[in-house]
C-alpha positions as CSV (number, residue, x, y, z in Angstrom):
1,M,132.2,123.3,54.7
2,S,130.8,126.7,55.6
3,F,130.8,128.1,59.1
4,W,127.0,127.4,59.5
5,Q,127.4,123.8,58.6
6,T,130.2,123.3,61.0
7,S,128.3,125.1,63.8
8,F,125.2,123.0,63.1
9,M,127.2,119.8,63.3
10,V,128.8,120.8,66.6
11,I,125.4,121.7,68.0
12,C,123.9,118.4,66.9
13,L,126.8,116.5,68.4
14,A,126.5,118.4,71.7
15,V,122.7,117.7,71.9
16,Y,123.4,114.0,71.1
17,L,126.0,113.7,73.8
18,L,123.8,115.5,76.4
19,S,120.9,113.3,75.6
20,M,123.1,110.2,76.0
21,L,124.4,111.5,79.3
22,A,120.8,112.2,80.5
23,F,119.8,108.6,79.5
24,L,122.7,107.1,81.3
25,S,122.1,109.1,84.4
26,V,118.4,108.0,84.5
27,C,119.5,104.3,84.1
28,I,122.1,104.6,86.8
29,S,119.7,106.3,89.2
30,E,117.1,103.6,88.6
31,L,119.7,100.9,89.3
32,V,120.9,102.6,92.5
33,S,117.2,103.0,93.6
34,K,116.6,99.3,93.1
35,V,119.8,98.3,95.0
36,L,118.9,100.6,97.9
37,E,115.4,99.2,98.0
38,Q,116.7,95.6,98.2
39,R,119.2,96.7,100.9
40,T,116.4,98.3,102.9
41,L,114.2,95.2,102.5
42,R,117.1,93.0,103.8
43,R,117.6,95.2,106.8
44,Q,113.9,95.3,107.6
45,S,113.6,91.6,107.3
46,Q,116.1,91.2,110.1
47,H,113.9,93.2,112.4
48,F,110.5,91.9,111.4
49,P,109.3,88.3,111.0
50,C,107.6,89.0,107.7
51,G,110.6,87.9,105.6
52,R,110.4,84.4,107.2
53,C,106.6,84.1,106.8
54,R,104.9,81.8,104.3
55,Y,102.6,84.7,103.1
56,F,105.4,87.1,102.4
57,S,106.7,87.8,98.9
58,N,109.2,90.3,97.4
59,N,106.5,91.6,95.1
60,T,106.5,95.4,95.4
61,L,102.8,95.6,94.8
62,L,101.7,93.1,97.4
63,K,104.3,92.0,100.0
64,C,101.8,90.1,102.2
65,A,98.7,88.4,101.0
66,V,97.1,88.3,104.5
67,H,97.9,91.7,106.0
68,P,99.1,94.0,103.2
69,V,98.8,97.2,105.4
70,E,100.8,95.8,108.3
71,V,103.6,94.1,106.5
72,M,107.1,95.2,107.6
73,T,105.7,97.5,110.3
74,D,105.8,97.3,114.1
75,A,102.3,95.8,114.0
76,A,103.8,92.8,112.1
77,R,105.9,91.8,115.1
78,S,102.7,90.4,116.8
79,C,101.1,89.0,113.6
80,R,98.5,86.4,114.5
81,D,98.8,84.7,111.1
82,F,102.5,84.3,111.0
83,E,103.6,80.9,109.6
84,A,107.3,80.3,109.3
85,V,108.6,78.9,106.0
86,E,110.2,75.6,106.5
87,S,113.8,75.4,105.3
88,S,114.8,72.8,102.7
89,A,117.0,71.0,105.3
90,Q,113.9,70.3,107.4
91,N,111.9,69.1,104.4
92,L,114.5,66.5,103.6
93,Q,114.2,64.8,107.0
């Protein structure tokens, strides 16, 4: 092999490895972002009644069907449309 062929192969290998590294870093950052979002949602649901409401969903586009602007905010603490979701233990009785 000539010097140029060897150099070209080394450059191609380096570009391939860097692109794989970039792809893996994007995947890992997306995974970390989703985990942090779920953790934040769990923490917020402890402070706001929304997580226990019938109209609440974990959909990122529409968390509350009744008050989409007020969901998981201080205004949600006094929500007039709050309806608690019944637990499965209460449904069995």
